[in-house]
N, C-alpha and C positions, 0 to 999 in steps of 0.2 A: 463179679467184682463188687466189693462193698462200697457204699456211698462215700465213706470216709476217705478211701484211697483216691477217689475222684477229686475230692476237695483238696487233698494235699498235693496233688500233682501240679497245680498252678495253671496259669493260662497258657494256651498254645500260641507261642510266639515264633515267628519265622526267624531262625538264627542269623541268616545273612543280612536281614534288615537291621538287626541290632548291631551287627559288627560293621556294616558298610551302608549307612543310610543313603548315601548319594549314588548308589548303583542304579537306582531307578529314576527315570526322568520325572515322574509324578512326585516322588518323594522329594527330590531336589527342588522342584517347583514350590511345593508346600513349604519346605524349610526356608526357601528364599523369601516368599511372601511373609512368613512369620519373622524372619530376621529383619526385614524392612519395617514392619509395623509393630513388632513385639507382642501385641495382643490383637487377635482377629476372631470374629465370629465364624462359626462353621458355615452359616448361610452366606456370608460375604465371600468366604473362600470359594464356595461353590459357584457363586456368580462371577468371580474373577477367572475361573477356569472352565468355560463352557465346552471345551473340547473333551472333557472327562465327564462320566456319569456321576450321579450322587453316590452310587454304590462304590465306585472306584475310589473316590475321594474319602468317603467315610472309612472304608477298609484300611486305607493307607494311614489315615489319621489315627485310627484305633491301634494299628501296629506301632506307630511312632510313640503313642502314649504308653503302651505296654512296655516299650523298650526305654522309657524315660527320656526320649529325645525331645518331647514336648510335654506340656501339661494340658490336660483336657478337663474342663470344669463346666458344670451347668450353672447358669445364672438365670433364675426365673424360668423362662420358656426357651432359652437360647443356650447353645453350647459355645463356649469360648475356648480358643486355643491360645496358650501362652508359650512364649519362647522359654527354653530351659534356662536362659540367662535373665529372665524377668525377675526383678526383686520387688516383692509386695511391700 
């Protein structure tokens, strides 16, 4: 398979997450925290949910960002999550 076809295929996004983001408890919890605070750092989010591993949270945040349910941006040495309703 040529490299160009891999680049054109786009990111691998879980289709159910894009269609129904509240089907998963972790997803709903992340979105609830973000709706309450509008902007939150990834480190703060991880501290607020000790029942989940860093990997579980990061995977879900990544999927939400790829589906445009949240905005994920790096600010210096920290990753910040923005609600999709956030107006800059």
